[in-house]
Phi, psi and omega in degrees: 000142180275162181296322181295319180293320177297318178296321179295319178293316179298318178294320179297324179280327185286324184298310178296325179295316179293321179295320178293323179293328179288342181257019178278135177288131176235145180239141177230138176254136179236138177084184182220130175230126179296148179285168177297326178296319178295317181290337178294336179282345180275120181259114180296130181093351181234319184287135177255177185298320180296317178293322181298321179297321179284331181285311186234358177094172180288149181282163175287330177207161181231160175293160183292319182277150180298126178075011185284329178164157176243143183230125176250123185236130177223142178220156179238127183244143176252128176248125182221112177057224181269000179292151177292152179302146182234129178282122182253345178203142174216136175227143178230130173251121180249127180239122181257153181232157171271185183298330181277354180088018179265141181296127177248342185201138174231120181230145175240126179246150175232171179246106181243116180053040177080004181243144179281129184233134176283118180270323176205155183206135175228116183229141176258324185250127178254021182289171183286338185301331180277344182276143179286165180298317180296319179298320179294318180295313181292333178291334181268357177296130181092348178267354183279132179235110182300333180296336179287339182289333186255011178285000000 
């Protein structure tokens, strides 16, 4: 066999292999979200921020106000061929604290069909202090009765 013929056969075999390798699905994980087992060690109403850091680690982001909350965000992306990457899963764990730095709420959110869905929630206090101003305003829509103003 001549060298040219060997090169032609090698090229003929290599092109489909390289094309097939380019169409392989690849997955990438971004961020960090504690597992349910890790979150089970967090006791709402007892665990403080220092203990939380040793139990599940530092968060990916924090609320703007001191002690307002810690957020762990993780997502899974699919890369396939020349198509743009597609996010196939996202989870957010939100942990809220009171003024003393004690955990008051642990919630896990997911992304289902483009909508945010609460996957799990543990709350000790159902008071108004944890609700945002907008949530309080929208909760009272429809409860207003003008006749009560003139009694």
